[in-house]
N, C-alpha and C positions, 0 to 999 in steps of 0.2 A: 359840577358839584353844588354849585349855588342854586342851580334850578332845582336839584333835588330834594335840598335844603327847605326850599320856599314851598315846593308841593307837599312835602310831608309835613311841614309845620302847618299848614292850612288844612291839611286831612287831620292832624292832631286837634286841632281848635273844633272842627267840624265835630269830630267824634265826642270830645268833652262837652260840647254843648247838648248832643244827643244824649250822652250819660245824664246830664242834668235834667233833661226833660223826662227821661224815664223815671228818674228817682222822685222827681215831684209829682208825676203821673201816679205812680205806685204809692206814695204816701197819701195822695187824695183819695185813690180807692181804699186804702187801709182805714183812712179817718169815716169815710162814708160806711164802711163795714162796722167799724165800732159805733156808729151812731145808729146803724140799724139793730145791732145787738141790743144797745140800751133801750131803745123803744119796743123791744120785745119781738123782733122779727127772728122767728125760731130756723128758717131757712139759712140766714145769716150765721147764726150760731153753728149749724152743723156744717157749714162750709169748712170753718177753720182756716189757719194762716196758709196751710198748703194749696188748699182749694182757692183762696184769694190768690196767690202766687200765681197758680195757673190761669185763673181768670184774666188777671193783670197782663199774663204773658200771651193771651191768644192772638194779641196783636203784634207779637214780636217777630212775626215774619219766620226768616230762615232758622233763627235760633231753635225753634220748636222741632225741626227736624235733626237736630243733632242727635248722636247715640247717647252722649252723656248728658241729655238734658233734665230727665227726671232726677239723676244723681245730683246734679248741680242744684236743682230746685231745693232738694232736700238739704243740701249743705247749706245754701243761702237760708234755709228757714232755720236751721240748728243754730246758725251764727246771728240770726236776728239781723239779716242784712237787709234793710227796708229799700231795695233798688229794682230788683227783678233781675232776670237772667240777661236781659237786653243791656242793661246799666253795667252789668259785670262784664259782659263781652265787651261792650264799647271800651271799658277798662283796659281789657287786655289789648284790644287793638291798639289804644294810646301808648300802651308800655311797648308794644312791638314797633310801631311808627317812630315813637321816640328813640328806641335803642337802634333803629336802622338810620336815622337821622344822625345820632351821635356817631356810628360806626362810620358812616361816609365823611363825616366831618374829620374825625381822627385819622382814618386810612385811606379814605378815597376809593375804597374797593368795596362794589355793590355786594358780592358773595359774603365777604366776611361781615359786613354791616347787615346782612340779612341774617346769619348765624347769630349776631349779637343781639339782635332784636328778637328774635325767636326765643332765645335765651331769657332776655328780660319778660317776654309775655308769659312766663311760667310764674312770676313773682307775684301777680294777684292772687292766683290759686293757692300758692304756698301760704301768703298772708291769711286767706280764707281758712285753710286747714288750720292754721296756729290759732285763729280767733276761736273755732270751733273747740279745739282741744283745750284751750283755755276756759272757755265757757263751761264745757263738760266737767273739767276738773273743778272749777269753783262749786259745780251743783254737788258733785260728789262729797265737796269739803262741807257744804250746809247742810247735807242731808241728816247726818246725826243729830245736830241740833234741832232741826225740824221734826225729826222723830220723837226726840224727847218731849218738845212742846205738844205733839200729838198725844203722847202718852198721859201728860198732864191734863189735857182737855178731854181726853175720853174718860178718865178717871172721875173727872167733875160731872159726868153724865150728858156731856154734848154728843150730838149726833156726829157723823162722818164729815157730812157737808159743812156743819159748823166749825168743826175741828179744822179742816182745811183752810175755811176763811180765816179762823184766828191764827194760824200757823203763817199763812201768807202775810198778815199784817205784822207779825214778829220778825219776818226775814226781809232781807234785801235781794236786789236782783243777783243772779238770774233766777235762782230757784223761788223766790218770793213771787216773781211776775209769772212763773209758770203755774204755781198754786193759785194765785189770784185769778189766772184765766179759768181755771178747773171751777174754781168757786162762782165766778161769774156766769159759766155755762150751766152749771147745776142751778143755780139761781133762776135762770131763764127757761128752765124746763128741760134741760138736756140730762139723760141719766147719769148718774155719778160714775157708773162703770165705764160708760164711754167715753166720758171726759178725762178719767183717770188713763185709759188706753190711749187717748189722742195724746196726752201729755208725755206718756213713754214712747210714743212714736216720734214725737217731736225731739226728745233727746235720747235717741237710740244709743248714743255711745255711754251713756250713764247706766252701767249695768245694775248699780244699787237701786236706782229708781225702777227700774224694770222689776226686780226682785220684789220691791216694796208694793208695786202694782199688782204682781201676781198673787202676792200673799192676800192682799186686800180682796181681790176679786174671787180667789178661791173660799175664803172664810166667809164672805157675802152670800156664797151659794151653798156652802156646806156647815156653816156655823162654826163658832169657836170663840175663844177670847183674843180679840184684836190687840189687846195690850201686850200680851204674854209674847205674841208674834213678833211684834213691833220690838219689844226688849231683845228678843233672840237676834233679830237684825241689827240692831245696834251694838250689841257684843260682837256680832261676826264683822261688821264693818270696822270696829277698832281693831280686831285682831288682822284684817286685812290691811288696815292703815299702818300698823305697827310692822308688817311684814313688809310692805311696800317701802317705807322709811328705810329699813335694816337693808333691802336689796338695792335702793338708790345709794346708800353709803358705800356697800360692797362694790359696785361697777361704777363710783365715780371717777378713779383714776383712769379706768379702761375708757370711759367716755370722753374725758378730757384728751386723753392721747389720740383718740379717734378724730376729735375736732381737729387737733393741730394738724394730723396728717392729711385730713381733707381740705385743709386750707393752704397747705404749703403749695401744691401745683399752681392754683389760680394766683396766689401772692407772687411767686416767682415769675409766672408769665406777665402780670402787670408792672413789677418792678424791672424786669429785663425790657420791656416796651418803654417804660418812661426813661429810663437809663439811656437807652439807644435804639429809636426805633428801627433803624436798618437791621438790627440783630435779629430781629422777629418778622422783617418785612416779607421773606420768601414764604413764610408760613401760611399768609393769607393771599398772597398775589400769585405764587406758583400753584398750579394744580396739583402736584404732588405733595406740595406743603398742605393745601387745604383738605386733600384727602387723609393725610397724617393727622391734621387737627382733628377732623370729624372722628378718626378711628381711637385717636387718644381720649376724646371726649366722651365716647361711648364705653371705654374701659373705665375711664375715671368715673361715670356715674354707676356703673354696673358696682364698681369697688365701693362707693360710698354706701350704696344700698346694702350690700352685703355686709359692710363693717357695721353699718348702724342696726341691722337686723342681730348681728352678733353681740353687741353690747347693750341692747336694748333691755331695759328692767323688766319689761312686760313678760 
């Protein structure tokens, strides 16, 4: 057991150093790209953050062959995780190895330790999705204020590019930095339509942003009063926000009950193990017990997903 701990500890340190290396490399590449944009390199402007991530990931070896590679790149881009796919996967491996080492120390059974490590390996992706949802929600909250500033600026006679630059200066991150990137790309020669489409692609989860971008692009092609359209979007967003808040309050009790029910099985298992380790020993030392744990875990995850979909206010 001590040998396993030493080996896994060494592997964790190695992967941690690899993660630091990839993060530093990606940030250096990002700084070079930003510098090229400031100096007027149109090629660098047209690449965008997604292409920077792909270019930085060309040396990521086996990670590029993963089936979820492109989806993971987009998630990292959406969350503004400046580390690349390699650093993220190294982080996952660190969690897996750390969980495996902890399971070996606590139980001495490699099979249970492996299951425990694989479960911990899901945490980085869970944290990533949570960060994406938090960022998208913040963008949705900032958008009505941004649209009001745009209306004032457009009424004052400013162009769309000037309006976006002014709005970006009045807002904080994350929407402020997205609009600031659009304004910088437009100043460096990229068509404003392409810059807005790139912003909508970077925040695909924000449906209000996509609605705004589509409205702007349609009006630029067909003509019309952009201020009136933006005011209509603001009214629709306010109604949607009021409906969402009402729905959240109506489903609050159900969501709390679902959370309590979801936490009961793992809490009972942990408390049982802490009270008497021999009480649950056969579940991870005997083959039948291991099969029962795997089966119960599968049903548990299915039930959590099902209940979450039932009580979700979306």
